[in-house]
C-alpha positions as CSV (number, residue, x, y, z in Angstrom):
1,M,148.3,193.9,111.8
2,I,151.7,195.3,112.7
3,T,155.0,193.5,112.6
4,A,157.8,194.0,115.2
5,G,159.9,195.5,112.4
6,D,157.4,198.3,112.2
7,F,157.7,199.3,115.9
8,R,158.1,203.0,116.7
9,N,157.9,204.9,120.0
10,G,154.3,205.3,121.0
11,V,152.9,202.5,118.9
12,T,150.1,200.5,120.7
13,F,149.5,196.8,120.0
14,E,147.8,193.8,121.5
15,M,149.9,191.0,122.9
16,D,148.6,188.0,124.9
17,G,145.3,189.8,125.5
18,Q,147.1,192.9,126.9
19,V,147.4,196.4,125.4
20,M,151.1,197.3,125.1
21,Q,152.7,200.6,124.1
22,V,156.3,200.8,122.7
23,V,158.5,203.0,125.0
24,E,161.8,202.2,123.3
25,F,162.9,200.0,120.5
26,Q,166.1,199.0,118.8
27,H,166.7,197.0,115.6
28,V,169.7,194.8,116.2
29,K,171.5,193.1,113.4
30,P,174.3,191.0,114.9
31,G,177.2,189.9,112.7
32,K,176.3,186.3,113.3
33,G,172.7,185.1,113.5
34,A,169.3,186.5,112.7
35,A,168.2,190.1,113.3
36,F,165.9,191.0,116.2
37,V,164.0,193.9,117.7
38,R,164.8,194.7,121.3
39,T,161.7,196.4,122.8
40,K,160.9,198.2,126.1
41,M,157.1,198.3,126.3
42,K,154.5,199.4,128.8
43,N,151.2,197.8,129.6
44,V,148.8,200.8,129.2
45,I,146.3,199.4,131.6
46,T,148.5,198.3,134.5
47,G,151.5,200.5,133.8
48,A,154.0,197.6,134.1
49,V,157.1,198.1,131.9
50,T,158.8,195.0,130.4
51,E,161.7,194.4,128.0
52,T,161.4,191.7,125.3
53,S,163.1,190.8,122.1
54,F,161.1,189.9,119.0
55,N,161.7,188.4,115.6
56,P,161.2,191.3,113.1
57,T,158.5,189.3,111.3
58,A,156.4,188.6,114.5
59,K,152.8,189.9,113.9
60,F,150.5,191.7,116.4
61,E,147.1,193.2,116.3
62,N,146.9,197.0,116.3
63,A,145.3,198.4,119.5
64,T,143.6,201.8,119.2
65,V,143.5,203.6,122.6
66,D,140.8,206.3,122.6
67,R,141.8,209.6,124.2
68,R,139.0,212.1,124.9
69,T,138.9,215.4,126.7
70,M,135.9,215.4,129.1
71,E,134.7,217.8,131.8
72,Y,134.5,216.5,135.4
73,L,131.0,217.2,136.8
74,Y,130.5,215.6,140.2
75,N,130.8,212.4,142.2
76,D,128.1,210.3,143.7
77,G,129.7,207.8,146.1
78,D,132.1,205.7,144.1
79,L,131.0,207.0,140.7
80,Y,132.6,210.1,139.2
81,Y,130.6,211.7,136.3
82,F,132.3,213.2,133.3
83,M,130.7,215.0,130.4
84,D,131.7,215.0,126.7
85,P,131.7,218.8,125.7
86,E,130.7,218.0,122.1
87,S,127.8,215.5,122.6
88,Y,126.9,216.4,126.3
89,D,126.9,212.7,127.1
90,Q,127.6,211.9,130.7
91,V,129.9,209.0,131.5
92,P,130.1,207.5,135.0
93,I,133.6,206.2,136.0
94,N,134.4,204.1,139.0
95,S,136.7,205.6,141.6
96,S,139.1,202.5,141.3
97,V,140.1,203.9,137.8
98,L,141.1,207.3,139.2
99,G,144.8,207.8,140.1
100,D,146.2,209.4,143.2
101,N,146.7,212.7,141.4
102,F,142.9,213.0,140.9
103,K,142.7,214.6,144.4
104,F,143.8,217.9,142.7
105,V,140.7,218.0,140.4
106,K,137.6,220.1,141.2
107,E,134.3,220.4,139.4
108,N,134.3,221.7,135.8
109,M,137.9,220.9,135.2
110,E,138.8,219.1,131.9
111,C,140.5,215.7,132.1
112,T,141.8,213.3,129.5
113,I,139.9,210.0,129.5
114,Y,141.8,206.9,128.1
115,S,139.7,203.9,127.0
116,Y,140.2,200.7,125.1
117,K,137.3,199.0,123.4
118,G,134.9,201.2,125.4
119,S,136.5,200.3,128.7
120,V,138.0,203.3,130.6
121,F,141.3,202.4,132.2
122,N,142.9,205.9,133.1
123,V,141.8,209.4,133.9
124,E,144.6,212.0,133.5
125,P,144.0,215.4,135.1
126,P,145.5,218.6,133.7
127,F,149.2,218.9,134.5
128,F,148.9,222.2,136.3
129,V,145.9,223.4,138.4
130,E,145.2,226.5,140.4
131,L,143.6,225.8,143.8
132,E,142.8,227.9,146.9
133,V,144.5,227.1,150.2
134,T,141.7,226.5,152.7
135,D,143.8,225.7,155.8
136,T,147.4,226.2,156.8
137,D,149.4,227.3,159.8
138,P,150.6,230.9,159.8
139,G,154.3,231.3,158.8
140,F,156.6,233.6,160.7
141,A,159.4,235.5,159.1
142,G,162.9,234.7,160.4
143,N,162.4,231.0,161.3
144,T,163.9,229.7,158.0
145,A,167.2,228.1,157.3
146,T,166.6,227.2,153.7
147,N,163.4,226.3,151.7
148,A,161.3,225.8,154.8
149,T,157.8,224.4,154.1
150,K,154.6,223.8,156.0
151,P,151.6,221.6,155.3
152,A,148.5,223.2,153.6
153,T,145.1,221.8,152.8
154,L,143.6,222.8,149.4
155,E,140.0,223.3,148.4
156,T,139.8,219.8,147.0
157,G,140.9,218.3,150.3
158,A,144.4,217.4,149.1
159,E,147.4,218.2,151.4
160,I,150.7,219.5,150.1
161,K,153.8,221.3,151.3
162,V,153.9,225.0,150.6
163,P,156.5,227.8,151.5
164,L,156.0,229.6,154.8
165,F,154.8,232.8,153.1
166,I,151.6,231.2,151.7
167,D,148.5,232.1,153.8
168,R,145.0,230.8,154.0
169,G,142.8,232.0,151.1
170,E,145.6,232.4,148.5
171,K,145.4,230.7,145.1
172,I,148.5,228.6,144.2
173,K,149.6,226.6,141.2
174,V,150.2,222.9,141.7
175,D,151.8,220.2,139.5
176,T,149.4,217.3,139.5
177,R,152.0,214.8,138.4
178,T,154.3,215.4,141.4
179,G,151.9,217.0,143.9
180,E,154.3,219.9,144.4
181,Y,153.7,223.6,144.9
182,L,154.9,225.7,141.9
183,S,154.0,229.3,142.5
184,R,151.3,231.7,143.5
185,A,148.5,232.0,141.0
């Protein structure tokens, strides 16, 4: 059990059947009236952020979110298979759990798998990946005003904007959180 008075950033707890994580908290002691804890919290499964005030003595169940690094192996229709590098257990995960940034992941990359009570709710790819450009239009020198970009298709099938000097077959570094080109690899 945890009380609202024990809240700190990153603490996870169970409230109304939902798993919540404290994003910000503030202990408020007004001159008149009882003290309270103003909390900004995020639902770890849906990602919704809410702000609520609690009595400091309010009690909640601790929620332990399991984070494991696993290697992406392959997909078979809607199931994506991940392997635990320590036990070699393979875990199938439904495509509905994967986020939009999973389009930058290729086989044998390590991802962080988040689960609660054995149920996987999020797959986080590495923040930066190096991928090969498989298709892009040729860029011509002299047709730039400032920071001109062109569309490029990567080896995973994802499409991003790259500078004009990037050609087909080059390896580039991509930020999976924003989907932006960072540099040549």
